[in-house]
C-alpha positions as CSV (number, residue, x, y, z in Angstrom):
1,M,-77.4,-44.2,-45.7
2,S,-76.1,-41.2,-43.8
3,T,-73.0,-39.4,-44.7
4,A,-70.6,-38.1,-42.1
5,L,-69.4,-34.6,-42.7
6,V,-65.7,-34.0,-41.8
7,A,-64.7,-30.5,-41.2
8,R,-61.4,-29.7,-43.1
9,P,-59.2,-27.0,-41.7
10,S,-58.7,-23.9,-43.9
11,P,-55.2,-23.3,-45.3
12,G,-54.3,-20.6,-42.7
13,A,-55.9,-22.2,-39.7
14,Q,-53.9,-23.5,-36.7
15,V,-54.0,-27.2,-36.1
16,T,-54.4,-28.2,-32.4
17,A,-53.3,-31.7,-31.5
18,G,-55.9,-33.8,-29.8
19,P,-55.3,-36.9,-27.7
20,A,-54.3,-38.8,-30.8
21,G,-53.4,-35.9,-33.0
22,V,-50.0,-35.0,-34.4
23,T,-47.8,-32.9,-32.1
24,P,-47.1,-29.5,-33.7
25,A,-43.5,-28.3,-34.3
26,P,-42.1,-27.6,-30.8
27,G,-41.4,-23.9,-30.0
28,R,-39.9,-22.7,-26.8
29,R,-42.9,-23.7,-24.7
30,G,-43.0,-27.1,-26.4
31,L,-39.3,-27.6,-25.6
32,L,-39.9,-26.7,-22.0
33,R,-42.9,-29.1,-21.9
34,R,-40.8,-31.9,-23.3
35,V,-37.9,-31.3,-20.9
36,G,-40.4,-31.2,-18.0
37,S,-42.0,-34.5,-19.2
38,L,-38.6,-36.2,-18.8
39,R,-39.0,-36.3,-15.0
40,H,-41.9,-38.7,-15.3
41,T,-39.8,-41.6,-16.6
42,S,-36.6,-43.2,-15.2
43,P,-34.6,-42.7,-18.5
44,G,-35.9,-39.1,-18.6
45,R,-34.7,-38.4,-15.1
46,L,-31.3,-39.8,-16.0
47,Q,-31.1,-37.5,-19.0
48,L,-32.0,-34.6,-16.9
49,I,-29.3,-35.5,-14.4
50,L,-26.8,-35.8,-17.2
51,G,-27.8,-32.4,-18.6
52,V,-27.4,-30.8,-15.2
53,L,-23.9,-32.3,-14.6
54,V,-22.6,-31.4,-18.0
55,T,-23.9,-27.9,-17.7
56,L,-22.4,-27.4,-14.3
57,G,-19.1,-29.0,-15.5
58,A,-18.9,-26.7,-18.5
59,L,-19.6,-23.6,-16.4
60,T,-17.0,-24.7,-13.9
61,G,-14.4,-25.0,-16.7
62,L,-15.3,-21.7,-18.1
63,L,-15.1,-20.0,-14.8
64,A,-11.8,-21.7,-14.0
65,G,-10.3,-20.4,-17.2
66,I,-11.6,-16.9,-16.7
67,T,-10.5,-16.8,-13.0
68,G,-7.1,-18.1,-13.8
69,A,-6.6,-15.6,-16.7
70,A,-8.0,-12.6,-14.7
71,T,-5.9,-13.2,-11.6
72,S,-2.8,-13.9,-13.6
73,S,-3.2,-10.8,-15.8
74,G,-4.0,-8.6,-12.7
75,T,-1.0,-9.9,-10.8
76,S,1.3,-9.4,-13.8
77,D,-0.1,-5.9,-14.4
78,L,0.5,-5.0,-10.7
79,G,4.2,-6.2,-10.9
80,D,4.9,-5.0,-14.4
81,R,3.1,-1.6,-14.6
82,A,1.4,-0.3,-11.4
83,Q,4.3,-0.7,-9.0
84,P,7.1,0.3,-11.5
85,L,5.1,3.5,-12.3
86,L,5.2,4.3,-8.6
87,V,8.9,3.7,-8.5
88,E,9.5,5.9,-11.6
89,A,7.4,8.7,-10.2
90,E,9.4,8.7,-7.0
91,T,12.6,8.7,-9.1
92,I,11.4,11.7,-11.1
93,Y,10.6,13.6,-7.9
94,S,13.9,12.7,-6.1
95,A,16.0,13.4,-9.2
96,L,14.4,16.8,-9.8
97,A,14.5,17.8,-6.1
98,D,18.2,16.8,-5.9
99,A,19.0,18.6,-9.1
100,D,17.5,21.8,-7.7
101,T,19.5,21.4,-4.5
102,T,22.7,20.7,-6.4
103,A,22.2,23.6,-8.7
104,A,21.7,25.9,-5.7
105,Q,24.8,24.5,-4.0
106,A,26.9,25.0,-7.2
107,F,25.6,28.5,-7.5
108,L,26.7,29.3,-3.9
109,A,30.2,28.1,-4.6
110,G,30.5,31.1,-7.0
111,G,32.5,31.4,-10.2
112,L,33.3,28.1,-11.9
113,E,31.1,25.4,-10.3
114,P,32.8,22.4,-8.6
115,A,33.1,19.5,-11.0
116,A,31.5,17.1,-8.6
117,L,28.4,19.2,-8.2
118,T,28.2,19.8,-12.0
119,Q,28.4,16.0,-12.6
120,R,25.8,15.3,-9.9
121,Y,23.4,17.9,-11.4
122,N,23.8,16.4,-14.9
123,D,23.3,12.9,-13.5
124,D,20.1,14.0,-11.7
125,L,18.7,15.4,-15.0
126,E,19.6,12.2,-16.8
127,R,17.9,10.1,-14.2
128,A,14.8,12.3,-14.3
129,T,14.5,12.2,-18.1
130,T,15.1,8.4,-18.2
131,A,12.4,7.9,-15.6
132,I,10.0,10.3,-17.5
133,S,10.5,8.2,-20.6
134,A,9.8,5.0,-18.7
135,A,6.7,6.5,-17.0
136,A,5.4,7.5,-20.5
137,R,5.4,3.8,-21.5
138,L,3.5,2.9,-18.3
139,T,0.7,5.4,-18.5
140,P,-2.3,5.0,-20.9
141,D,-2.8,7.7,-23.5
142,G,-5.2,10.3,-22.4
143,S,-5.0,9.5,-18.7
144,E,-4.2,11.9,-15.9
145,G,-0.8,10.3,-15.4
146,A,0.0,10.8,-19.1
147,A,-0.8,14.5,-18.8
148,S,1.6,14.8,-15.9
149,V,4.3,13.0,-17.9
150,R,3.9,15.5,-20.8
151,A,4.1,18.4,-18.4
152,L,7.2,17.0,-16.9
153,S,8.8,16.3,-20.2
154,N,8.2,19.9,-21.4
155,G,9.1,21.5,-18.1
156,V,12.5,19.8,-17.6
157,A,13.8,21.3,-20.8
158,R,12.8,24.8,-19.7
159,Y,14.2,24.2,-16.2
160,S,17.6,23.1,-17.5
161,A,17.7,26.2,-19.8
162,L,17.1,28.6,-16.8
163,V,19.8,26.9,-14.7
164,A,22.3,27.1,-17.6
165,T,21.6,30.8,-17.9
166,A,22.0,31.3,-14.1
167,R,25.3,29.4,-14.1
168,A,26.6,31.5,-17.0
169,D,25.7,34.8,-15.4
170,N,27.1,33.6,-12.0
171,R,30.5,32.8,-13.6
172,Q,30.7,36.4,-14.9
173,G,29.7,37.8,-11.5
174,L,26.4,39.2,-12.7
175,P,23.8,39.6,-10.0
176,V,21.0,38.7,-12.4
177,G,22.1,35.1,-12.1
178,S,20.3,34.7,-8.8
179,S,17.1,35.8,-10.5
180,Y,17.4,33.1,-13.1
181,L,18.2,30.5,-10.4
182,S,15.2,31.6,-8.4
183,A,13.0,31.4,-11.6
184,A,14.4,27.9,-12.2
185,S,13.7,26.8,-8.7
186,D,10.1,28.2,-8.8
187,L,9.5,26.3,-12.0
188,N,10.8,23.2,-10.3
189,R,8.9,23.6,-7.1
190,K,5.7,25.0,-8.4
191,T,5.3,23.0,-11.6
192,L,7.7,20.0,-11.9
193,L,7.6,18.7,-8.4
194,P,3.8,19.0,-8.1
195,Q,3.4,17.2,-11.4
196,A,5.8,14.5,-10.1
197,Q,3.7,14.3,-6.9
198,N,0.5,14.0,-8.9
199,L,2.1,11.2,-11.0
200,F,3.1,9.5,-7.7
201,R,-0.5,9.9,-6.4
202,V,-1.9,8.4,-9.6
203,A,0.6,5.5,-9.3
204,Q,-0.4,4.9,-5.7
205,Q,-4.1,4.7,-6.8
206,G,-3.0,2.4,-9.6
207,V,-1.3,0.1,-7.1
208,H,-4.4,0.1,-4.9
209,D,-6.6,-0.8,-7.9
210,G,-4.1,-3.3,-9.0
211,Y,-4.5,-5.4,-5.8
212,S,-8.2,-5.5,-6.4
213,N,-7.8,-6.5,-10.1
214,A,-5.2,-9.2,-9.1
215,A,-7.5,-10.7,-6.5
216,S,-10.5,-10.9,-9.0
217,A,-12.7,-11.5,-6.0
218,V,-15.9,-11.8,-8.1
219,W,-14.6,-14.4,-10.5
220,A,-12.9,-16.4,-7.7
221,T,-16.1,-16.4,-5.6
222,L,-18.2,-17.6,-8.6
223,L,-15.7,-20.3,-9.3
224,V,-15.7,-21.6,-5.7
225,L,-19.5,-21.6,-5.6
226,M,-19.7,-23.4,-8.9
227,L,-17.3,-26.1,-7.7
228,L,-19.4,-26.6,-4.6
229,G,-22.6,-26.8,-6.7
230,L,-20.9,-29.4,-9.1
231,T,-19.7,-31.4,-6.1
232,G,-23.2,-31.4,-4.6
233,A,-24.8,-32.4,-7.9
234,L,-22.4,-35.3,-8.3
235,L,-23.1,-36.6,-4.8
236,L,-26.9,-36.3,-5.3
237,A,-26.7,-38.0,-8.6
238,Q,-24.8,-41.0,-7.1
239,R,-27.3,-41.1,-4.2
240,Y,-30.2,-41.3,-6.7
241,L,-28.5,-44.0,-8.8
242,S,-27.6,-46.0,-5.7
243,R,-31.3,-46.0,-4.6
244,T,-32.8,-46.8,-8.0
245,T,-30.2,-49.3,-9.3
246,H,-29.3,-50.9,-6.0
247,R,-25.6,-50.4,-6.9
248,T,-23.4,-48.8,-4.2
249,F,-21.0,-47.1,-6.5
250,N,-21.0,-45.7,-10.0
251,V,-17.2,-45.7,-10.8
252,P,-17.2,-42.9,-13.4
253,L,-19.2,-40.6,-11.2
254,V,-17.0,-41.4,-8.2
255,A,-14.0,-40.6,-10.4
256,A,-15.7,-37.3,-11.5
257,T,-16.4,-36.4,-7.8
258,V,-12.8,-37.1,-6.8
259,L,-11.5,-35.0,-9.8
260,T,-13.9,-32.2,-8.8
261,A,-12.6,-32.3,-5.2
262,V,-9.0,-32.2,-6.5
263,L,-9.8,-29.3,-8.7
264,G,-11.6,-27.5,-5.9
265,L,-8.8,-28.1,-3.4
266,G,-6.2,-27.0,-6.0
267,T,-8.2,-23.9,-6.8
268,I,-8.6,-22.9,-3.2
269,L,-4.9,-23.5,-2.4
270,V,-3.7,-21.5,-5.5
271,L,-6.1,-18.6,-4.8
272,A,-5.4,-18.6,-1.1
273,A,-1.6,-18.6,-1.7
274,Q,-2.1,-15.7,-4.2
275,N,-4.0,-13.6,-1.7
276,T,-1.5,-14.3,1.0
277,H,1.4,-13.2,-1.2
278,L,-0.6,-10.1,-2.4
279,D,-1.2,-9.1,1.3
280,R,2.5,-9.5,2.0
281,A,3.4,-7.5,-1.2
282,D,1.2,-4.7,0.1
283,S,2.3,-4.8,3.8
284,T,6.0,-5.4,3.2
285,G,6.4,-3.9,-0.3
286,S,4.3,-1.3,-1.9
287,T,3.0,0.4,1.3
288,P,6.6,0.8,2.8
289,V,7.9,1.8,-0.6
290,A,5.4,4.7,-0.7
291,Q,6.2,5.7,2.9
292,L,10.0,5.5,2.3
293,A,9.7,7.5,-1.0
294,E,7.9,10.2,0.8
295,A,10.6,10.3,3.5
296,R,13.3,10.7,0.9
297,I,11.3,13.5,-0.8
298,L,11.1,15.3,2.6
299,A,14.8,14.9,3.1
300,L,15.6,16.4,-0.3
301,R,13.2,19.3,0.4
302,E,15.2,20.0,3.6
303,R,18.5,20.2,1.7
304,G,17.1,22.2,-1.1
305,D,15.5,24.7,1.2
306,E,18.8,25.2,3.0
307,A,20.7,26.0,-0.2
308,L,17.9,28.2,-1.6
309,T,17.7,30.2,1.7
310,L,21.3,31.1,1.4
311,A,21.1,31.8,-2.3
312,A,18.3,34.2,-1.7
313,H,20.6,36.4,0.5
314,G,18.1,37.2,3.2
315,S,14.9,37.1,1.1
316,G,14.2,33.4,1.3
317,S,12.0,33.3,4.4
318,Q,9.6,31.0,2.5
319,Y,12.3,28.4,2.1
320,A,13.2,28.6,5.8
321,T,9.5,28.0,6.6
322,D,9.3,25.1,4.2
323,F,12.5,23.6,5.8
324,T,10.8,23.6,9.2
325,D,7.7,21.8,7.8
326,A,9.8,19.3,5.9
327,S,11.9,18.5,9.0
328,A,8.8,17.9,11.1
329,G,7.4,15.6,8.5
330,L,10.6,13.7,8.1
331,A,11.1,13.3,11.8
332,G,7.7,11.6,11.9
333,A,8.4,9.5,8.9
334,L,11.7,8.2,10.4
335,R,9.7,6.6,13.2
336,N,8.8,3.9,10.7
337,E,9.9,0.4,11.7
338,Y,12.1,0.2,8.6
339,F,14.4,2.9,9.8
340,S,17.1,2.3,12.4
341,D,18.0,4.5,15.4
342,D,21.4,5.1,13.7
343,L,19.6,6.7,10.8
344,R,17.5,8.9,13.0
345,G,20.7,9.9,14.8
346,K,22.3,10.9,11.5
347,H,19.2,13.1,10.7
348,Q,19.6,14.8,14.0
349,A,23.3,15.4,13.3
350,Y,22.3,17.0,10.0
351,L,19.7,19.2,11.7
352,A,22.4,20.3,14.2
353,A,24.7,21.3,11.3
354,H,21.8,23.2,9.6
355,D,21.2,25.1,12.8
356,K,24.9,26.2,12.8
357,V,24.5,27.3,9.1
358,S,21.4,29.3,10.0
359,T,23.1,30.9,13.0
360,L,26.2,32.0,11.0
361,D,23.9,33.4,8.3
362,A,21.8,35.3,10.8
363,D,25.0,36.7,12.5
364,G,26.2,38.1,9.2
365,S,28.9,35.4,8.5
366,Y,27.4,34.6,5.1
367,D,30.6,33.2,3.6
368,D,31.2,30.9,6.6
369,A,27.5,29.8,6.4
370,V,27.9,28.9,2.7
371,K,31.2,27.1,3.4
372,L,29.6,25.0,6.1
373,A,26.5,24.3,4.1
374,I,28.3,23.0,1.0
375,G,31.3,21.6,2.9
376,S,32.1,17.9,3.0
377,Q,31.1,17.3,6.6
378,T,27.6,18.6,6.2
379,S,27.2,17.0,2.8
380,Q,28.3,13.6,4.0
381,T,26.0,13.8,7.0
382,F,23.1,14.6,4.8
383,E,24.0,12.0,2.2
384,S,24.2,9.3,4.9
385,V,20.5,10.1,5.7
386,T,19.4,9.8,2.0
387,A,21.6,6.7,1.6
388,G,20.0,5.0,4.5
389,I,16.5,5.8,3.2
390,G,17.5,4.6,-0.3
391,S,18.9,1.3,1.2
392,A,15.6,0.7,3.0
393,L,13.7,1.6,-0.2
394,D,15.6,-0.9,-2.2
395,E,14.9,-3.7,0.3
396,R,11.2,-3.0,0.2
397,K,11.2,-3.0,-3.6
398,A,12.9,-6.4,-3.6
399,A,10.4,-7.7,-1.1
400,F,7.5,-6.5,-3.3
401,T,9.0,-8.1,-6.4
402,E,9.5,-11.4,-4.6
403,Q,6.0,-11.5,-3.2
404,I,4.4,-10.6,-6.6
405,H,6.4,-13.4,-8.3
406,A,5.2,-15.8,-5.7
407,A,1.6,-14.6,-6.0
408,G,1.6,-15.4,-9.7
409,R,2.6,-19.1,-9.3
410,G,-0.1,-21.5,-10.3
411,L,-2.5,-19.0,-11.8
412,T,-1.6,-19.9,-15.4
413,L,-2.0,-23.6,-14.5
414,L,-5.4,-22.9,-13.2
415,A,-6.4,-21.1,-16.4
416,V,-5.2,-24.1,-18.5
417,L,-5.7,-27.1,-16.3
418,G,-9.0,-26.0,-14.8
419,P,-11.0,-26.2,-18.1
420,I,-9.3,-29.5,-19.0
421,A,-10.2,-31.0,-15.6
422,A,-13.8,-29.7,-16.1
423,L,-14.0,-31.4,-19.5
424,A,-12.8,-34.6,-18.0
425,I,-15.5,-34.4,-15.3
426,C,-18.1,-33.9,-18.0
427,M,-16.9,-36.9,-19.9
428,L,-16.8,-39.1,-16.7
429,A,-20.3,-37.9,-15.8
430,G,-21.5,-38.8,-19.3
431,M,-19.9,-42.3,-19.1
432,G,-21.6,-42.9,-15.7
433,I,-25.1,-41.8,-16.7
434,R,-25.0,-43.4,-20.2
435,A,-24.1,-46.8,-18.7
436,R,-27.4,-46.7,-16.8
437,L,-29.4,-45.4,-19.7
438,Q,-28.3,-48.3,-21.8
439,E,-30.0,-50.6,-19.4
440,Y,-33.4,-49.3,-20.5
441,R,-32.8,-50.1,-24.2
């Protein structure tokens, strides 16, 4: 009798499953083989279809939540931080420029300054400091904008001290007062106003970036593509079931397809409406606001140059040159569609008054030139120009706010209802496929 020798595996040897052997613990490759083997049986194919639909549905819900949150956050940031910072930067510039002009006009009056000019100067400084405080809350720590805000905050205190010294000396008839006024104006024009302009530039870039963040084009595109993929997968699944089960409709899958179509349509409408309102906010709001703000800045430069030219007593040629440059820039800016012919006419009237002031000063009639420059007629003509620009500016700010509020509508609902709808789609897909799987048990 022969004895069959059976080879026993050593304790550390790897067991390889034969045709009738025991399958080893599945690793990653084993899992992939098992998933791949599902396609060879009808129940397996149904399980694969269910897995695909649930995966696509879950990804759609995730993207809907992310897209809704990103677009809502970006739109809110644009309306609550980026655009307000632009407005505050313009306010800082215009307030400091007007303060410089008013201080020079009060100085020209000689002796005790007119109460109206003193009050206007104080109001300008208060507006500037209030706007600087607001801008500080809107700029991130360590940013370029925050550095400009710190420089402005420190510089305004030094500027007001120099003006106070100039006024005190002027009341006593001391010639040194004009030197202090000149130093204050140099500080304003060479340090404070450039810092305000830099903050304005940073704010403009922030608004530009804010539109991109609000649109969230990448997330929105991914969401739309995922919705299309989910819709296509649902339709293919129903086609497969119709051919294999000879049933025309699978009610849960039909419901899931309808719900996906509703979610897709709602998503497209919400995002399209948001982009439309963002475009309008840009074209009728932030872009005109920046243009109008620059126009008011140019107008204030004109008035300041006029006063400082007179205060310099013949040594202010640089101010006269800057007046010419500012006038040319403002004339071009006033061609903007948001300005009326009446406003352009008022600016021409102010330029005519300025020409008379320059002629009187050049002819040696300094006192008459000062009287005309700070007189009520010239002042009212100039203020009608700045008032017109300010009115147009307020209208564009209101238009921006209106469009931004409209752009934000529906985005929160997308962030909340999108994932809920996707969960419902997954549940309906599960119901539709499992009903067919039960037929194989």
